N, C-alpha and C positions, 0 to 999 in steps of 0.2 A: 793611587786609588783606581780601582777597577769599576767601570761604569758600563751598564748595558743601556743602549738607547733603542727602544722599540719603535720602529718607523724610520723610513729613509726618504720622507718627503722634505719639504723646505724646513719645517721645524726640527725634524730629527737630524738632518744634515747640519744645520746651523748649530744645534746643541752639540753634536759630535765635534764640530770644528772648534767651538768655544771650549769644550772640556779638554780636547787634545792640546789646545794652546795653553791650558792651565796645567798640563802635565799628566792628565789622566790616561789610563789605558782604556780605550773605548771599543766596545763590541756593538755593532749596529745589527739589530735583528730586522731584516728587510723582507717584506712579503708575509705570507701566511694568510693574509686576507685576500680578497679578490677585487681590489680597487685599481685605480689607474696605474700606479707605479708597479704593480705586479706584472703587467704585460711587457711588451717590447719597448715601451718608451714611457717617459714621464710626460704626460700631456699637460702643458701649462695653459689652463684655459679659464675663462669666466662663463663661456656660453652654455656649459652643461649644468650650471647651478640650478637648483630647484626653487629658489626664492630670491627676492631682491637683496635681502640681508646677507645671504651667503654669497651672492654675486659681488657685493661690495667687499666682503672679506677676501674673496679670490682676487679681485682687482688689486687690492693692497698687496697680496702675496706676489702677484705678477710684477708689480713695481720692484719688489725686493729681488725676484729672480732676474729681472733686467739689470739691476745693479750688479748682481753676481756675474752675469754674462759680460758686462762691461769690464769686470775685474778678471776676466779670463776663464771663468767657469765654462764647462762644455754644454752650453745651452744655445738654442737658436730660436728665432722668432719669425718664421715664415708666414704666420697666420694660419687660420683654420677655416674650414668650410662647413656649412650646414644647409641641408635642403630637405624637402618633404614635410611631413607632419610636425617635426620639431620646430620648424621656423615660426609657426603661429604662436607657440609657447614662448620661444626664446626672444623674439623681436621686441615685444613690449617690456619684458624684464630687463633686457640689455639697455634699452632706451632709459628706463627708470634708474638704472645703475650708472648711466653715463658711459657705458662701455661702447666703443666705436664698432659699428657694424655697417657694412656696405651691401646694399641690394645689388646683385649682379645677374647678368644673363648667361646663356649657354656659351657664348664666345669667350667671355672673360673667365668663366669656370674652366673651359678647356685649356686656357693659357695657364691657369693656376694648378690644374690637375690633369695634365695631358694623358695620363694612363687610364682615365675613366672612359669607357667605350661610348656611353650615351649620357653626355652631360645633361643635367636637368635644365629646364627652361628658365628657372629662377632659383637663386640660392642666396645665402648670406655669407659674406666673407668677413672674418674677424681679424684684422691686420695685426693686432697686438698679442696674439696668442702664439705659443711656442712649444718646444719639446726639448727633451734631453734623454740620454741613455742612463738608466739607473746605476749600472755598474760604473760607468765613467764618472758620474756625479759623486758616488760614494768614494771612489778612488781619489778623485780630486780633493774632496773635503778632508779625507784622511791625510793625504800628502801635505796639503796646506797647513793642517793643524799639527803635523808631527805625531798624529795619533796612530794607534794600532787599531785599525778598523777591520773587522772580520764580517764578511757577508754570511749571514745564517738565514736559512729559510725554515720556517716551522711555526706552528701556532703555539703560543704560550698557554699552558694549561694550569699552572700553579705557581704562586709566588710564596716563597718561604724566606725567612730572614737570611739574607746573604746569597740567595739563589733564585733562579727562574727555571722552572721545569718546562720542557717542551714536550709536545705530544709524542715525539719519537723516542722519549726516554732520556734525552740529553738533559743534563743539569748544568746550566751556565752560572758560574760563581760571579758575584759582584758585591761591591760595597754600597753601590747606589744603582737604582733603576729609574730611568726616565721614560715615561710613556708619551710618545709623540705619534700615535697611530692614526690620527685623523678621526673623522666621524664614522668611518666604516667599521 
């Protein structure tokens, strides 16, 4: 069976892994949108959530990412930093979601982020947040599943029976299509 998974976040990668383990030929369409995974890393965070409900969902997702990290997936959890205007928005929401945040000063900030020329006087440190490289994660998921995973970038523009058309004119053939593209 040929399956296209649209999205290479936690849901898309776990779908690709499960489908590959079941013997499917999997193509993962990664990118196309302008969200976190599109950039240079997969930022595994709760602190950027816009409401408490989504913060709780992200916290549950990070627990699963941590499980995958413990199982050898290429993710790290060094924590993340936030300072400036975003702190006032994030601090009460993170407290409501039960997500750990430490108020830190300039010296601790400089220890955690030595490359910042002028550390802020105060910041929030979120010790449970992490990162991964999208290409490494996709390769790992495919290898673990025995799947054929192909990185494709491009916005899907049309869905037809048995095919997904991309904006560049490419038509990807599939028996099934799974949309795991997130809220973006």
